[in-house]
C-alpha positions, 0 to 999 in steps of 0.5 A, a space after each residue: 500500499 502506497 501513501 503517496 498519491 500518484 503523479 497522474 492528475 487525469 482522474 482529478 482534472 476538473 473533478 470539482 466541476 463534474 456532476 455526481 453522475 459524471 464523478 460516478 462515470 469517471 470512477 467506473 470507467 477507470 476502476 470497475 470492477 476494482 471500485 466499491 461503493 460504501 453503503 451505511 444506509 443513510 439517505 446519501 446511499 439511496 441516491 448513490 446506489 441509484 445513480 451508480 447502478 444506472 451507470 454500471 449494473 454490476 457495480 460492487 457495493 459493500 457494507 460493514 455489519 457491526 452486528 449492532 445496527 437497528 433493525 430498520 437498517 437492516 430492513 432497508 438493507 434487504 429492501 435495496 437488494 430486492 429493488 435492484 436485484 443485487 447483493 452487497 458484499 459484507 464485512 464484519 469485525 470479531 464477534 461481539 462475544 469475543 469483543 466482550 471477552 477481550 475487553 469487557 461488555 458495553 465497549 461502546 460505552 467504556 471505549 468508543 473509539 476501540 469499539 469502532 476500531 474493531 467493528 468498523 475500521 478493521 473490517 473497512 480495511 479488509 474491504 478497501 484491501 480488495 479494491 483500487 477505489 472506493 466511493 462514499 456519501 460523504 457531504 461537506 455540509 455534514 460536519 466541520 471535519 468533512 468541510 474540504 472533502 474533495 470529490 475525487 482524492 487520494 486516500 493516503 490512509 488506505 493507499 487507494 482512490 476515494 470519491 465523494 460524488 455528493 460532496 457539494 450536495 445539500 440535504 435538500 438536494 438529497 431528499 429531492 432526488 430520493 422523493 423524485 425517483 421513489 427510492 427506498 431509504 431507512 425509515 429512521 430518517 423520518 423519526 428524527 435521525 439525520 445520522 444513523 449508526 449502531 443502536 447503542 450510539 446513535 440518538 435522534 438529532 437534526 445533524 451528526 450530533 446524535 452520533 456518540 452524544 456526550 462524549 465529544 467523538 464526532 467520527 467513527 474513524 472511516 474517513 480520517 
C-alpha cells in the first residue's frame, strides 16, 4: 500500500466541476470492477446506489455489518437488495461475544474509539484491501471535519483513490432526488435521525450530534 498519491492527475482534473453522475462515471470507467461503493444505509447511499447502478448494473457495493445495527437498517438493506436485484458484499469485525470477552461488556460505553476500531475500521481495511478505489456518501455540510472533502482525491490512509460524488449536495438535494425517483431509504430518517449508526451510539438529532452524544466523538475513523 502506498500513501503517496500517484503523479497522474487525469482522474482529479476538473473533478470539482463534475456532477455526481459524472464523478461516478469517471470512477467506473477507470476502476470497475476494482471499485467499491460503501453503504451505511444513510439517505446519501439511497441516492448513490441508484445513480451508480444506472451507470454500471454490476457495480460492487459493500457494507460493514457491526452486528448492532438498527432493525430498520437491516430491513432497508433487504429492501435495497430486492429493489436492485443485487447483493451487497458484507464485512464484519470480531464477534460481539469475543469482543466482550477480550474488552469487557458494553465497549461502546467504556471505549467507543476502540469499539469503532474493532467493529468498523478493521473490517473496512479488509474490504478496501481488495479494490483500487472506493466511493462514499460524505457531504461537506455534514460536519466541520468534512468541509474540505474533495469530489475525487487520494486516500493516503488506505492507499487507494476515494470519491465523494455528493460532496457539494445539500440535504434538500438528497431528499429531492429520493422523492423524485421513489427510492427506498432508512425509515429512521423520518423519526428524527439525521445520521444513523449503531443502536447503542445513535440518538435522534438534526445533525451528526446524535452520534456518540456526550463524549465529544464526531467520527468513527472510517474517513480520517
